[in-house]
C-alpha positions as CSV (number, residue, x, y, z in Angstrom):
1,X,0.2,0.0,-0.2
2,X,1.4,3.3,-1.2
3,X,1.2,5.8,1.4
4,X,1.6,9.9,0.6
5,X,2.0,13.1,2.1
6,X,1.2,16.8,1.0
7,X,1.6,20.1,2.6
8,X,0.4,23.4,2.1
9,X,2.1,26.2,3.3
10,X,-0.5,28.8,2.6
11,X,-0.8,32.8,3.4
12,X,-3.1,32.2,6.7
13,X,-2.8,28.3,7.2
14,X,-0.2,25.2,6.8
15,X,-2.1,21.6,5.9
16,X,-1.1,18.5,6.5
17,X,-2.8,15.2,4.0
18,X,-1.7,11.8,4.4
19,X,-3.5,9.1,2.4
20,X,-2.6,6.3,0.4
21,X,-5.8,7.4,-1.8
22,X,-8.5,5.0,0.0
23,X,-9.2,7.6,2.2
24,X,-7.7,10.1,4.4
25,X,-5.5,8.8,7.6
26,X,-4.3,12.1,8.8
27,X,-5.5,15.7,7.5
28,X,-4.0,18.3,10.4
29,X,-4.5,22.3,9.7
30,X,-2.4,25.0,11.8
31,X,-2.8,28.8,11.6
32,X,0.7,29.9,11.0
33,X,0.1,33.4,9.0
34,X,2.8,33.1,7.0
35,X,2.1,35.9,4.5
36,X,1.5,38.4,7.7
37,X,2.7,41.6,7.0
38,X,3.8,40.7,3.1
39,X,1.2,42.5,1.6
40,X,3.0,45.9,3.3
41,X,6.5,44.5,3.3
42,X,6.9,42.0,0.5
43,X,9.1,40.1,2.9
44,X,8.0,37.0,5.2
45,X,8.7,38.0,9.2
46,X,11.2,36.1,10.9
47,X,8.6,35.0,13.6
48,X,6.2,33.7,10.6
49,X,9.2,32.1,9.3
50,X,9.8,30.2,12.4
51,X,5.9,29.3,13.6
52,X,5.6,28.1,9.8
53,X,8.8,25.8,10.4
54,X,7.7,24.8,13.5
55,X,4.1,22.8,12.0
56,X,6.7,21.5,10.0
57,X,8.3,19.9,12.3
58,X,6.0,18.8,13.8
59,X,4.3,17.3,10.3
60,X,7.6,15.7,9.6
61,X,6.9,13.6,12.8
62,X,3.7,12.4,11.5
63,X,4.6,11.5,8.1
64,X,7.1,9.2,9.7
65,X,4.7,7.2,12.0
66,X,2.8,6.5,9.0
67,X,5.5,5.5,6.7
68,X,5.3,8.3,4.2
69,X,7.5,8.2,1.3
70,X,6.6,10.5,-1.3
71,X,5.6,13.9,-0.5
72,X,4.8,17.3,-2.1
73,X,4.8,20.3,-0.4
74,X,3.3,23.2,-1.9
75,X,3.8,27.1,-1.4
76,X,1.0,29.9,-2.6
77,X,0.3,33.6,-2.5
78,X,2.4,34.8,0.5
79,X,6.0,32.9,-1.0
80,X,4.9,34.1,-4.3
81,X,4.9,38.0,-3.2
82,X,8.0,37.7,-0.4
83,X,11.2,38.6,-1.9
84,X,13.1,36.8,1.0
85,X,11.3,33.3,0.2
86,X,14.6,31.3,0.2
87,X,14.8,32.1,3.8
88,X,11.8,30.0,4.3
89,X,12.5,27.5,1.9
90,X,15.9,25.9,2.8
91,X,15.1,25.0,6.5
92,X,11.4,23.7,4.9
93,X,13.5,21.9,2.8
94,X,15.7,20.6,5.3
95,X,12.9,19.4,7.9
96,X,10.0,18.0,4.7
97,X,13.1,16.2,2.6
98,X,11.7,18.2,0.1
99,X,11.6,21.4,-1.0
100,X,8.5,23.5,-1.4
101,X,7.3,24.1,-4.8
102,X,6.2,27.6,-5.3
103,X,3.0,27.1,-7.3
104,X,1.9,30.2,-9.9
105,X,-2.3,30.9,-9.5
106,X,-3.1,28.8,-12.1
107,X,-1.0,25.4,-11.6
108,X,-2.7,26.3,-7.3
109,X,-5.9,26.7,-8.8
110,X,-5.8,23.6,-11.7
111,X,-4.8,21.7,-8.2
112,X,-7.6,22.6,-6.1
113,X,-9.6,22.0,-9.0
114,X,-8.5,18.3,-8.9
115,X,-9.4,17.8,-5.6
116,X,-12.9,19.7,-5.2
117,X,-14.6,18.2,-7.8
118,X,-12.7,14.0,-7.8
119,X,-15.6,13.4,-5.0
120,X,-18.3,15.0,-7.0
121,X,-21.7,14.0,-7.7
122,X,-25.6,14.9,-8.0
123,X,-24.9,18.4,-9.1
124,X,-25.3,20.4,-12.0
125,X,-21.5,21.0,-14.2
126,X,-19.8,22.9,-15.2
127,X,-18.1,23.9,-11.7
128,X,-16.9,27.2,-10.5
129,X,-14.1,25.7,-7.9
130,X,-13.3,29.0,-5.2
131,X,-10.7,28.5,-3.1
132,X,-10.7,31.3,-0.9
133,X,-6.8,31.6,0.7
134,X,-5.0,34.2,2.5
135,X,-3.4,36.4,-0.2
136,X,-4.7,35.0,-3.1
137,X,-8.6,33.3,-4.6
138,X,-8.0,31.0,-7.2
139,X,-11.5,31.1,-9.5
140,X,-11.5,27.8,-11.8
141,X,-14.0,26.5,-14.2
142,X,-14.8,23.4,-16.0
143,X,-16.2,19.6,-15.7
144,X,-13.8,16.8,-16.0
145,X,-11.2,19.4,-16.5
146,X,-10.5,22.9,-15.7
147,X,-11.3,25.5,-18.9
148,X,-10.1,28.5,-17.6
149,X,-8.1,30.1,-14.1
150,X,-7.7,33.2,-12.7
151,X,-5.9,33.9,-9.9
152,X,-6.8,37.2,-8.1
153,X,-4.5,39.0,-5.0
154,X,-7.7,39.2,-2.7
155,X,-7.7,37.1,0.4
156,X,-9.0,36.8,3.9
157,X,-5.3,38.0,5.6
158,X,-4.8,40.5,2.9
159,X,-8.3,42.3,2.9
160,X,-8.2,42.3,6.9
161,X,-4.8,43.7,6.6
162,X,-5.5,46.1,4.0
163,X,-8.9,47.5,4.7
164,X,-10.0,46.5,8.0
165,X,-8.6,48.7,10.2
166,X,-11.0,48.7,13.3
167,X,-12.9,46.4,15.5
168,X,-15.3,46.1,14.4
169,X,-14.6,47.0,10.7
170,X,-16.4,50.5,9.4
171,X,-18.7,50.1,6.8
172,X,-16.5,52.5,4.4
173,X,-14.1,49.7,5.4
174,X,-16.1,47.0,3.9
175,X,-17.3,48.9,1.1
176,X,-13.8,49.2,0.2
177,X,-12.9,46.2,0.3
178,X,-16.0,44.4,-1.7
179,X,-15.2,47.2,-4.3
180,X,-11.8,45.5,-4.6
181,X,-13.0,41.8,-4.7
182,X,-15.1,43.4,-7.4
183,X,-13.0,44.4,-9.2
184,X,-10.6,41.8,-9.3
185,X,-14.4,39.1,-10.4
186,X,-14.3,41.8,-13.0
187,X,-11.0,41.1,-14.2
188,X,-11.4,37.5,-14.3
189,X,-14.2,37.6,-16.2
190,X,-12.7,39.4,-18.5
191,X,-9.9,37.2,-19.1
192,X,-11.9,34.3,-18.5
193,X,-15.6,34.3,-19.7
194,X,-16.1,30.7,-19.0
195,X,-16.8,31.4,-15.6
196,X,-20.1,32.8,-15.9
197,X,-21.0,29.9,-17.3
198,X,-20.7,27.7,-14.5
199,X,-23.8,26.1,-12.7
200,X,-22.8,25.1,-9.3
201,X,-19.7,27.1,-7.5
202,X,-17.7,24.2,-5.2
203,X,-16.1,26.7,-2.3
204,X,-13.1,25.6,-0.6
205,X,-10.7,26.8,2.3
206,X,-10.5,27.7,5.8
207,X,-12.9,31.0,5.2
208,X,-16.0,28.8,3.4
209,X,-15.5,25.7,5.9
210,X,-15.7,28.3,9.2
211,X,-18.9,30.1,7.7
212,X,-20.9,27.0,7.1
213,X,-19.6,25.4,10.3
214,X,-21.0,29.1,12.1
215,X,-24.1,28.5,9.7
216,X,-24.5,25.1,11.0
217,X,-23.5,26.7,15.0
218,X,-20.8,23.7,15.5
219,X,-19.4,23.4,19.2
220,X,-16.6,21.4,17.6
221,X,-15.5,21.1,14.2
222,X,-16.6,17.8,12.4
223,X,-15.5,17.8,8.5
224,X,-18.5,14.9,7.6
225,X,-20.8,17.7,8.4
226,X,-19.3,20.0,6.4
227,X,-18.1,18.3,3.4
228,X,-20.5,18.6,0.7
229,X,-22.8,21.2,3.0
230,X,-25.0,23.1,1.1
231,X,-24.3,27.0,1.9
232,X,-27.0,29.2,0.8
233,X,-26.5,33.1,-0.6
234,X,-28.8,34.0,2.8
235,X,-26.8,32.0,5.0
236,X,-23.6,33.0,4.0
237,X,-25.0,37.3,3.9
238,X,-26.6,36.0,7.9
239,X,-23.2,35.0,8.9
240,X,-21.1,37.9,7.1
241,X,-23.6,40.1,8.6
242,X,-23.4,39.4,12.2
243,X,-19.4,38.7,12.4
244,X,-18.7,42.0,10.5
245,X,-20.6,44.2,13.1
246,X,-19.2,42.2,16.4
247,X,-15.8,43.0,17.5
248,X,-13.6,40.1,17.7
249,X,-14.0,39.2,21.8
250,X,-18.4,38.7,20.2
251,X,-17.3,37.1,17.8
252,X,-15.6,33.9,19.3
253,X,-18.6,33.4,20.8
254,X,-20.4,31.8,17.7
255,X,-20.0,28.3,17.6
256,X,-17.6,27.7,14.6
257,X,-15.3,29.8,15.0
258,X,-11.6,29.4,16.2
259,X,-9.9,31.8,17.6
260,X,-6.7,31.7,15.3
261,X,-9.6,32.9,12.5
262,X,-11.1,35.6,14.4
263,X,-8.8,38.5,13.3
264,X,-9.4,37.6,9.3
265,X,-12.8,35.9,9.2
266,X,-14.5,39.2,8.4
267,X,-11.9,39.7,4.8
268,X,-12.7,36.0,4.1
269,X,-16.9,36.6,4.3
270,X,-16.1,39.9,2.1
271,X,-14.4,37.5,-0.4
272,X,-17.0,34.8,-0.5
273,X,-20.3,37.1,-0.5
274,X,-18.6,39.0,-3.1
275,X,-18.3,36.0,-4.9
276,X,-21.8,35.0,-4.7
277,X,-23.1,38.2,-5.5
278,X,-21.1,39.1,-8.8
279,X,-21.8,36.0,-10.1
280,X,-25.7,35.9,-8.6
281,X,-25.4,32.7,-7.6
282,X,-28.1,30.7,-5.2
283,X,-24.9,29.4,-2.9
284,X,-22.0,26.8,-3.0
285,X,-21.2,23.5,-2.4
286,X,-18.6,23.1,0.6
287,X,-15.9,21.2,0.1
288,X,-13.1,19.9,2.5
289,X,-11.1,18.5,-0.7
290,X,-9.0,20.8,-2.1
291,X,-5.5,21.4,-3.4
292,X,-3.7,18.9,-0.4
293,X,-6.1,16.2,-2.2
294,X,-4.6,17.5,-5.5
295,X,-1.2,17.5,-4.7
296,X,-1.5,13.9,-3.1
297,X,-3.6,12.5,-6.2
298,X,-0.6,13.6,-8.4
299,X,1.6,11.6,-5.9
300,X,-1.0,8.2,-6.2
301,X,-1.2,8.7,-9.8
302,X,2.6,8.0,-10.4
303,X,3.2,5.0,-8.2
């Protein structure tokens, strides 16, 4: 039995998947905020690098405990934007045993699409896969495979740091953040008109799963209840309205919202509701399967 590992070093979180292709053996997530301050400074902060490396040390132990042979490790928006990424890449490669792959937005989107659509059934295609990250959001349209991909530089961390300076955010800050996302979506649809043809949106990553968890009212996170949960646009708008008008401490009273995400969840909600509004969608199918699954599938295909 071949057991593989996939690691995604994102702007907001560092995640691990261990699988043999028949089901996940381990799926772990730690918010490390690798991209903290990158939008303003163009560099990875030493503390952010160390937080992420510490997570990788723990993940290396998990990989060893399961006898994992092949591993792929990706780095995305924060690393793309950082001039000092090698200060992270070198130590990361020493810890994990493979070098991080600096993915373009196109590559990131294609891997996310592969993971998200692998087990989708019973919903109309073509699919609009929307991967809301910390620094960027990938939009991918297709059915059996992508026919169009576009990455826009908006994400939960980037928007929170750039626009949402008060707690709670002021109305004009939310308006400016929503306008930023809309501008990105307008450019995306100009470059990839097929984005408008999608019948079903599939939403990925921590913002979407967190909004679903808050909508359900999960006291403890339950991936089985989240995966393929239908999140209506009305529910997403209600969660956004609630979280955006609360202080950070008040937001923590919402079941389903983890403390480490409380300061950036409103920025993520801005992206989610802006996409739903722009494409006039009734809601989205929430997926736990994402870029990690795409990375793991590529390894299993080689074995």
